[in-house]
C-alpha positions as CSV (number, residue, x, y, z in Angstrom):
1,X,39.9,32.1,34.6
2,X,37.2,34.7,34.6
3,X,34.5,34.5,37.2
4,X,31.2,33.8,35.5
5,X,27.7,33.3,36.9
6,X,27.4,30.0,34.9
7,X,29.7,27.8,32.9
8,X,27.0,27.1,30.3
9,X,24.0,29.2,29.6
10,X,21.5,27.4,27.4
11,X,18.9,29.4,25.4
12,X,15.9,27.2,24.6
13,X,14.4,24.3,26.6
14,X,13.5,22.1,23.7
15,X,14.8,18.6,23.1
16,X,18.4,19.6,22.3
17,X,18.8,22.3,24.9
18,X,17.3,20.2,27.7
19,X,19.5,17.2,26.9
20,X,22.6,19.3,26.7
21,X,21.8,21.1,29.9
22,X,21.1,17.9,31.8
23,X,24.2,16.1,30.5
24,X,26.4,19.1,31.3
25,X,25.0,19.5,34.8
26,X,25.7,15.8,35.4
27,X,29.4,16.5,34.7
28,X,29.4,19.1,37.4
29,X,29.0,22.1,35.1
30,X,27.0,25.1,36.4
31,X,24.1,25.3,33.9
32,X,21.3,27.8,33.3
33,X,18.5,27.1,30.9
34,X,16.3,30.0,29.7
35,X,12.9,29.4,28.0
36,X,10.3,32.0,27.2
37,X,7.5,29.8,25.8
38,X,7.1,26.2,26.9
39,X,9.4,23.4,28.3
40,X,10.1,20.6,25.8
41,X,10.1,22.9,22.8
42,X,8.3,22.3,19.5
43,X,8.3,18.5,19.7
44,X,6.5,18.2,23.0
45,X,4.2,21.1,22.7
46,X,3.3,21.7,19.0
47,X,5.1,19.0,17.2
48,X,5.9,15.3,17.4
49,X,4.0,14.4,20.5
50,X,0.6,16.1,20.1
51,X,0.8,15.4,16.3
52,X,1.1,11.7,17.0
53,X,-1.7,11.7,19.5
54,X,-4.0,13.3,16.8
55,X,-2.8,10.8,14.2
56,X,-3.9,8.0,16.6
57,X,-7.3,9.8,17.0
58,X,-7.7,10.1,13.3
59,X,-7.4,6.3,12.7
60,X,-10.3,5.4,15.0
61,X,-13.3,6.3,12.7
62,X,-11.7,4.2,9.9
63,X,-11.1,1.3,12.3
64,X,-14.7,1.4,13.5
65,X,-15.8,1.2,9.9
66,X,-13.4,-1.6,9.1
67,X,-14.5,-3.6,12.2
68,X,-17.7,-4.5,10.5
69,X,-15.9,-7.1,8.3
70,X,-14.8,-8.8,11.6
71,X,-18.3,-8.9,12.9
72,X,-18.0,-5.9,15.2
73,X,-20.7,-3.3,15.0
74,X,-19.6,0.1,16.4
75,X,-23.0,1.8,16.3
76,X,-23.3,5.6,16.2
77,X,-19.8,7.0,16.4
78,X,-19.5,10.6,17.3
79,X,-16.3,12.7,17.4
80,X,-16.0,15.3,20.1
81,X,-13.1,17.7,19.4
82,X,-13.0,19.4,22.8
83,X,-12.4,16.0,24.5
84,X,-9.4,15.2,22.2
85,X,-8.0,18.7,22.5
86,X,-8.4,19.0,26.2
87,X,-7.0,15.5,26.9
88,X,-4.0,16.3,24.7
89,X,-3.5,19.5,26.7
90,X,-3.5,17.6,30.0
91,X,-0.9,15.2,28.6
92,X,1.3,18.0,27.4
93,X,1.1,19.8,30.8
94,X,2.2,16.5,32.4
95,X,5.2,16.4,30.0
96,X,6.0,20.0,30.8
97,X,6.2,19.1,34.4
98,X,8.5,16.2,33.7
99,X,10.9,18.5,31.8
100,X,10.9,21.0,34.7
101,X,11.8,18.2,37.2
102,X,14.5,16.8,34.9
103,X,16.2,20.1,34.7
104,X,15.9,20.9,38.4
105,X,16.9,17.5,39.5
106,X,20.0,17.6,37.3
107,X,21.0,20.8,39.1
108,X,20.2,23.3,36.3
109,X,18.9,26.8,37.0
110,X,15.7,27.3,35.1
111,X,15.1,30.9,34.0
112,X,11.7,31.9,32.6
113,X,11.9,34.6,29.9
114,X,13.3,35.5,26.5
115,X,17.0,35.5,26.5
116,X,19.0,38.0,24.5
117,X,22.8,37.8,23.9
118,X,24.3,41.1,24.6
119,X,28.0,40.1,24.7
120,X,30.2,37.1,23.9
121,X,29.8,36.0,27.5
122,X,26.6,37.9,28.5
123,X,22.9,37.2,28.3
124,X,20.0,39.4,29.4
125,X,16.6,38.0,30.4
126,X,14.2,40.7,31.3
127,X,16.0,43.2,33.6
128,X,18.6,40.6,34.7
129,X,22.0,40.1,33.1
130,X,23.9,36.9,33.4
131,X,27.5,36.0,32.5
132,X,28.6,32.7,31.2
133,X,31.8,31.1,30.0
134,X,29.8,29.5,27.1
135,X,26.4,30.2,25.6
136,X,24.4,27.5,23.7
137,X,21.6,28.5,21.4
138,X,19.0,25.8,21.0
139,X,15.9,27.8,20.0
140,X,14.7,25.5,17.3
141,X,12.6,26.5,14.3
142,X,9.4,28.5,13.7
143,X,6.6,28.1,11.2
144,X,7.0,30.1,8.0
145,X,3.9,31.6,6.4
146,X,4.5,33.4,3.1
147,X,3.6,37.1,2.8
148,X,0.3,36.9,0.8
149,X,-2.8,39.1,1.1
150,X,-5.0,37.7,3.9
151,X,-2.2,35.8,5.7
152,X,-3.6,37.1,9.0
153,X,-6.6,34.7,8.6
154,X,-4.5,31.5,8.4
155,X,-3.1,29.3,11.1
156,X,0.2,27.5,11.4
157,X,1.2,24.3,13.1
158,X,1.6,26.4,16.3
159,X,-2.1,27.1,16.5
160,X,-3.6,24.0,14.9
161,X,-3.6,21.8,18.0
162,X,-5.8,24.1,20.1
163,X,-8.6,25.3,17.8
164,X,-11.8,26.4,19.5
165,X,-13.9,24.5,17.0
166,X,-13.1,21.6,14.7
167,X,-13.5,22.7,11.1
168,X,-15.9,21.1,8.7
169,X,-13.9,22.2,5.7
170,X,-10.1,22.8,5.8
171,X,-7.4,23.7,3.3
172,X,-3.9,22.6,4.1
173,X,-1.1,24.4,2.1
174,X,2.3,22.7,1.8
175,X,4.0,19.6,0.5
176,X,6.2,18.6,3.4
177,X,5.6,16.0,6.1
178,X,3.7,18.4,8.4
179,X,1.2,19.3,5.6
180,X,0.7,15.6,4.6
181,X,0.3,14.5,8.2
182,X,-2.3,17.1,9.1
183,X,-4.2,16.6,5.9
184,X,-4.6,13.0,7.0
185,X,-5.5,14.0,10.6
186,X,-8.3,16.4,9.4
187,X,-9.7,13.9,6.9
188,X,-9.6,11.1,9.4
189,X,-11.5,13.1,11.9
190,X,-14.2,13.9,9.4
191,X,-13.3,17.3,7.8
192,X,-13.5,17.8,4.1
193,X,-9.9,18.3,3.3
194,X,-8.1,20.0,0.4
195,X,-4.3,19.7,0.2
196,X,-2.6,22.4,-2.0
197,X,1.0,22.2,-3.1
198,X,2.8,24.4,-5.6
199,X,4.9,21.5,-7.0
200,X,4.2,18.5,-9.1
201,X,4.2,16.1,-6.2
202,X,4.5,16.4,-2.4
203,X,7.3,15.1,-0.1
204,X,10.2,16.4,-2.2
205,X,13.4,14.6,-1.2
206,X,11.7,11.2,-0.6
207,X,12.0,8.3,-3.0
208,X,10.0,9.1,-6.1
209,X,8.1,5.8,-6.1
210,X,7.3,6.3,-2.5
211,X,5.9,9.8,-3.2
212,X,3.8,8.5,-6.1
213,X,2.5,5.6,-4.1
214,X,1.7,7.8,-1.1
215,X,-0.3,10.2,-3.2
216,X,-2.4,7.4,-4.5
217,X,-3.1,6.0,-0.9
218,X,-3.6,9.5,0.7
219,X,-6.3,10.2,-2.0
220,X,-8.1,7.0,-1.0
221,X,-8.4,8.4,2.5
222,X,-10.5,11.3,1.4
223,X,-7.8,14.0,1.0
224,X,-8.4,16.0,-2.2
225,X,-4.9,16.6,-3.7
226,X,-4.2,19.8,-5.7
227,X,-0.7,19.8,-7.2
228,X,0.8,22.7,-9.2
229,X,-1.5,24.9,-7.3
230,X,-1.2,27.7,-4.8
231,X,-3.1,30.5,-3.0
232,X,-2.8,34.1,-4.3
233,X,-5.1,35.7,-1.7
234,X,-7.4,34.9,1.2
235,X,-10.6,36.8,2.1
236,X,-12.8,36.5,5.2
237,X,-16.4,36.2,4.2
238,X,-19.4,37.7,6.1
239,X,-20.2,34.3,7.7
240,X,-16.7,34.0,9.1
241,X,-15.6,31.4,6.5
242,X,-12.4,31.9,4.4
243,X,-12.3,32.1,0.7
244,X,-9.0,31.3,-1.1
245,X,-8.2,32.5,-4.6
246,X,-6.0,29.9,-6.4
247,X,-3.4,30.3,-9.1
248,X,-5.5,28.2,-11.5
249,X,-8.4,30.6,-11.3
250,X,-10.6,28.5,-8.9
251,X,-11.8,29.6,-5.5
252,X,-12.1,27.4,-2.4
253,X,-14.0,28.1,0.8
254,X,-13.0,26.6,4.2
255,X,-13.5,27.1,7.9
256,X,-9.7,27.0,8.4
257,X,-6.6,27.3,6.2
258,X,-3.5,25.7,7.6
259,X,-0.1,26.8,6.2
260,X,2.5,24.1,6.6
261,X,5.0,25.7,4.2
262,X,8.2,25.0,6.1
263,X,10.0,26.2,9.2
264,X,12.8,28.7,9.6
265,X,15.5,28.9,12.3
266,X,14.0,30.7,15.4
267,X,16.7,33.4,15.7
268,X,14.7,36.6,15.8
269,X,15.3,38.7,18.9
270,X,18.2,36.6,20.1
271,X,20.7,39.4,19.8
272,X,23.0,37.5,17.5
273,X,23.8,40.7,15.6
274,X,25.1,42.2,18.9
275,X,28.1,39.9,18.8
276,X,28.2,39.4,15.0
277,X,27.4,35.7,15.0
278,X,27.5,34.6,11.3
279,X,24.2,33.3,9.9
280,X,23.0,31.8,6.6
281,X,20.4,33.8,4.6
282,X,17.7,31.6,6.2
283,X,18.7,32.8,9.6
284,X,20.4,29.5,10.6
285,X,23.5,29.9,12.8
286,X,26.7,28.9,11.0
287,X,28.7,26.4,13.1
288,X,31.8,24.3,12.7
289,X,32.1,20.5,13.3
290,X,32.1,21.2,17.0
291,X,28.9,23.3,16.9
292,X,30.9,26.4,17.6
293,X,29.7,29.6,15.9
294,X,32.0,32.4,14.6
295,X,32.1,33.7,18.1
296,X,34.2,31.1,20.0
297,X,32.1,31.2,23.2
298,X,28.8,30.8,21.5
299,X,27.5,27.4,20.2
300,X,24.3,26.2,18.6
301,X,22.6,22.8,18.0
302,X,19.3,21.5,16.6
303,X,16.9,23.1,14.1
304,X,18.5,26.5,14.6
305,X,21.5,25.3,12.7
306,X,19.2,23.7,10.0
307,X,21.2,20.6,9.3
308,X,18.6,17.8,9.9
309,X,15.3,19.0,11.5
310,X,14.5,16.0,13.6
311,X,14.2,15.7,17.4
312,X,16.5,12.7,17.8
313,X,19.2,14.6,15.8
314,X,19.0,17.6,18.2
315,X,19.4,15.1,21.1
316,X,22.4,13.5,19.5
317,X,24.0,17.0,18.8
318,X,23.4,18.1,22.4
319,X,25.1,14.9,23.8
320,X,27.9,15.2,21.3
321,X,28.6,18.9,22.3
322,X,28.6,18.1,26.0
323,X,30.9,15.1,25.4
324,X,33.3,17.3,23.5
325,X,33.3,20.3,25.9
326,X,33.2,18.6,29.2
327,X,34.1,14.9,28.9
328,X,37.1,14.9,26.6
329,X,35.2,13.2,23.8
330,X,34.4,13.7,20.2
331,X,31.8,16.2,18.9
332,X,31.1,14.0,15.9
333,X,27.5,13.2,14.9
334,X,26.9,10.7,12.2
335,X,24.2,12.1,9.9
336,X,24.2,9.1,7.6
337,X,21.4,6.5,7.7
338,X,19.0,8.4,9.9
339,X,15.7,6.6,9.9
340,X,12.6,8.8,9.7
341,X,8.9,8.5,9.4
342,X,6.0,10.5,8.0
343,X,2.8,9.8,10.0
344,X,0.5,10.2,7.1
345,X,-2.1,7.6,6.3
346,X,-0.7,5.1,5.6
347,X,2.7,5.8,7.3
348,X,6.0,6.2,5.5
349,X,9.1,4.8,7.0
350,X,12.5,5.3,5.3
351,X,16.2,4.9,6.0
352,X,19.2,5.3,3.7
353,X,19.3,6.3,0.0
354,X,16.4,6.8,-2.3
355,X,16.5,5.0,-5.6
356,X,17.4,8.3,-7.4
357,X,20.3,9.0,-5.0
358,X,21.6,5.4,-5.3
359,X,21.6,5.6,-9.1
360,X,23.7,8.8,-8.9
361,X,26.2,7.4,-6.5
362,X,26.6,3.8,-7.5
363,X,27.5,2.1,-10.8
364,X,25.1,-0.8,-10.5
365,X,22.1,-1.1,-8.1
366,X,19.3,-3.6,-7.7
367,X,15.8,-2.6,-6.6
368,X,13.7,-5.1,-4.8
369,X,10.0,-4.2,-4.5
370,X,6.8,-5.6,-3.0
371,X,3.3,-4.2,-3.1
372,X,0.4,-5.9,-1.6
373,X,-2.9,-5.6,0.3
374,X,-2.2,-6.4,4.0
375,X,-3.8,-9.5,5.5
376,X,-5.9,-7.3,7.8
377,X,-7.7,-5.7,4.9
378,X,-8.8,-9.0,3.3
379,X,-11.7,-8.8,5.8
380,X,-11.8,-5.0,6.7
381,X,-12.8,-4.1,3.2
382,X,-10.2,-1.3,3.0
383,X,-8.5,-0.8,-0.4
384,X,-5.3,0.4,1.3
385,X,-2.1,-1.1,-0.1
386,X,1.4,-1.4,1.3
387,X,4.7,-0.7,-0.6
388,X,8.1,-2.1,0.5
389,X,11.3,-1.3,-1.3
390,X,14.9,-2.1,-0.9
391,X,17.9,-0.7,-2.8
392,X,21.1,-2.7,-3.0
393,X,24.6,-2.1,-4.3
394,X,24.9,-4.8,-6.9
395,X,28.7,-4.9,-6.6
396,X,29.0,-5.3,-2.8
397,X,25.5,-6.6,-1.9
398,X,25.2,-3.9,0.8
399,X,21.7,-2.6,1.4
400,X,21.7,1.2,0.6
401,X,18.2,2.1,1.4
402,X,14.9,0.7,2.7
403,X,11.5,2.4,2.2
404,X,8.0,1.4,3.3
405,X,4.5,2.9,2.9
406,X,2.0,1.1,5.1
407,X,0.7,0.5,8.6
408,X,3.3,1.0,11.4
409,X,6.1,1.8,8.9
410,X,8.0,3.8,11.4
411,X,8.1,1.0,13.9
412,X,9.3,-1.5,11.3
413,X,12.0,0.8,9.8
414,X,13.5,1.7,13.2
415,X,14.7,-1.9,13.5
416,X,15.9,-2.0,9.9
417,X,17.8,1.2,10.5
418,X,19.9,-0.7,13.0
419,X,20.7,-3.4,10.4
420,X,21.8,-0.8,7.8
421,X,23.9,1.0,10.4
422,X,25.6,-2.4,11.0
423,X,26.3,-2.7,7.3
424,X,23.8,-5.4,6.5
425,X,23.9,-7.0,3.1
426,X,21.0,-8.4,1.1
427,X,22.4,-11.8,1.9
428,X,21.9,-11.0,5.6
429,X,18.3,-10.1,5.0
430,X,17.8,-13.2,2.9
431,X,19.2,-15.5,5.6
432,X,17.0,-14.0,8.3
433,X,13.8,-16.0,9.0
434,X,10.7,-13.9,8.9
435,X,7.9,-13.6,11.5
436,X,4.7,-14.9,9.9
437,X,2.2,-13.6,9.2
438,X,3.4,-10.0,9.3
439,X,4.0,-7.3,6.8
440,X,7.6,-6.9,8.0
441,X,8.5,-10.4,6.8
442,X,8.4,-9.1,3.2
443,X,11.8,-7.4,3.8
444,X,13.4,-10.8,4.3
445,X,11.5,-12.7,1.5
446,X,12.1,-10.4,-1.5
447,X,14.3,-12.6,-3.7
448,X,14.1,-11.3,-7.2
449,X,15.0,-7.6,-8.1
450,X,12.2,-5.7,-9.8
451,X,14.8,-3.7,-11.8
């Protein structure tokens, strides 16, 4: 066997890379992890964690207002952006430290710097070259901003968390979960918010009824929705504000314009071309079922292979790869029935097939549906409504998909995801006694199909 500096060289210390590095090191593998930006990757630094903290913050003003119906007077409520931003930064710094200790305590060698693959078994970081039996690319994704005139004036999800000042007016461009979530964050924290999307309706790929219901509820929260609309150019005005020219002839002004128009695999500058690693046109690394690229010694997991862009999926792929390479196990990852949530306001939680997908794949389905005003809002004064939906195979009674728009939808759907993974039928749901009074009990009390 050739003598290498490391058995496994991981490029990228995000969720997938860190998990793979730690698990491999626990098997006695000599592991190096190189990172040029921040430990924890997108999720910890400019993704899931800070986003969820800001979502929490954005709910408080509404909650203070709603408290009046319960006899609680909040008084003069003032939002201080620097306090939220700086407290968030402290929490992220704490998490960065945890990731450092996790890697070091596992026995990994942590290397700070941008890694470039220069050979099938060689990686260069700065002036130093390292050899490795295997190389794992786990560099995640990167925000994509289209090439329009004035794009230098916009921000992406990388910059939005640490703005010097909180905007009074903001335009969010995009129709995916990041765009919808940040529109809710800005509006909840008091900014006048415009959401622009080039299509008929945001959240493409989600259940159609869920999309329509969410648009109705998001609009109630103060987000001005602009569908079939896009920006053609952006100009910076004399007072520092930004003016956007729209495809429908209108102009909008704002303090900030956030582009949340998708993410692309973060492969630039990795040196993949040096060893002819095959990539899709998007830049995603092409891998087989064992996460092996077209160069046998080079592997890839997570958003950089662009299968399912979710942190828990990257974690699962990292563990599966290590199990396959170093523990004699299978590299298989089950991508079916992955629960997911959109932390817009109200939240979306979903697992399994949409109604449209179910109709394409099954001969006969039943759709159970419930829409209501939550008990909390009978006193809060809020007009927010909740939607719950279940899709069932009429021939086998198996539940194919469950969808919810409402408070804590992600928390509720996580448990239902376990049920679907176990193959639960509608009869199982029906025989389960509900917890009263909760919104979640609706999922075990829907008796008659809506269609």
